[in-house]
N, C-alpha and C positions, 0 to 999 in steps of 0.2 A: 399555820404557824400558831404555836401556843401563846397564850396571853401571859405566861409566866416565864421568867428568865431562870433557866437552870443554874446560871452562874450566881444567882442570889442564894443558892443553897448554902447555909452557914458552914464556914470552915471550922471543923471540930478542934483544930489546933489553936484557934484564936484564944488568947489569954485575957479574959475580961478583968482579972484581978490587977493586971498591969495598967488598965485604963479606967479607973473608977470615975474620973471627971467626964470622960467621953460617954460612958454608960449613963451617967446622971443627966447630961445635957440632951442626949438623944431620947431619953425616956420621958421628957416633959410632956405634960398634957396637951392634946390638941394638935401636935405636929403631924403633918402628912408628908411622906417621903415619896417623891415621884422619881422613878429610876428608869433612865434610858440606857439600853445596852444591847448587846448582841452576843449570843452564845458562840458565835463564830469569831468574835473579837478577842485578840490576845490580851489587850489591856483590861477588858472586862473580866476575862477568866482569871487574870492575876489580881484584880482589885475587889471585885464584887463579893467573893466568898467571905472575906474578912468583914466587909461592911454588913453583909447578911448576918454574920455572927454577932456583930456589935448591936444590931437592931434586936436580935433575939435576946441578947444579954440584958438589953434595956427594957425588955418586955413590951416592945412596940407591937400592937395587935396587927394581924395580917390585913385588916380592912383599912389600915392607915399606911400601907405600903403599896403603891401603884406601880405596876410593871409596864413598861413601854418597849416592847421588842423592836429593834431597828434593823433594817437591811441596808446594804450598801449598793448604790447604783454603779454602773460601769465607770462613770466619771468621778467616783469617790464620794458623791453627795449621799447624805443619809435620808432614808424614807421610813416612815412609820407613824404611829399615832402621836399626834400633837407635836411632831418635830418642827413644823413651821411655826405653830402658835408659840412655842417656847424658844425658838431660835437655836435648835440643837444642831451643832456642827461636828462635835467630837463626842465619842463615847468611851467610857461611861460618863454620863452627866447625871447628877442627882440634884433635884430642887427640893428644898424644904419649905413648906408653906404652913401657915396657920390662918384659919378663916379666910382662905383665898389670897392671902398676902405672902409674897415671896420673902423669906427671911434669910436664906442662905442658898448658895449654888456652888457645887463642886463640878469642875470640868476636868476631863481626863489629864490635862497636862500639869496639874498641881503637883508639887513636890512632896506633899504629905499624904498619908493614907486617907481615904474618904471620910471615915468616921472621925478621925482626929481633926481634919480640916473643918468639917461641918460643926463639930462640937465647939471649936474655938470661935467660929463666926457666930454661932448661936449665943455663946456667952458674951461676946462683944456687943451684940445687939441688945441683950438684956441689960447690960451695964449702961448703954447709951440711951435706952428708952425710958 
């Protein structure tokens, strides 16, 4: 199994000019993006290419994007790197950390696109801290 998610390949149709606040929030210094997904997963194939494009537009270096490919067991449970440590049940899940502290978490069932959801939560944290 590859240690990279093909579904994180940026969607060339994603329009960064429509999301300047998102690009700004995701591009902040020191953020690390931990991405759990599976190239077999319909939700991941639908959501992660736009997120990959948003990270690319924000200039996030590859070494701050960690891919955690997940497989599904017969009973539906997820297995893969750090799945238990981070309590991953649904994919895609994206955790944003800075200096080892979790700042925001997107879980598959949110109603907003990954990049928009995380950018809003990162801005809220910044205002409240």
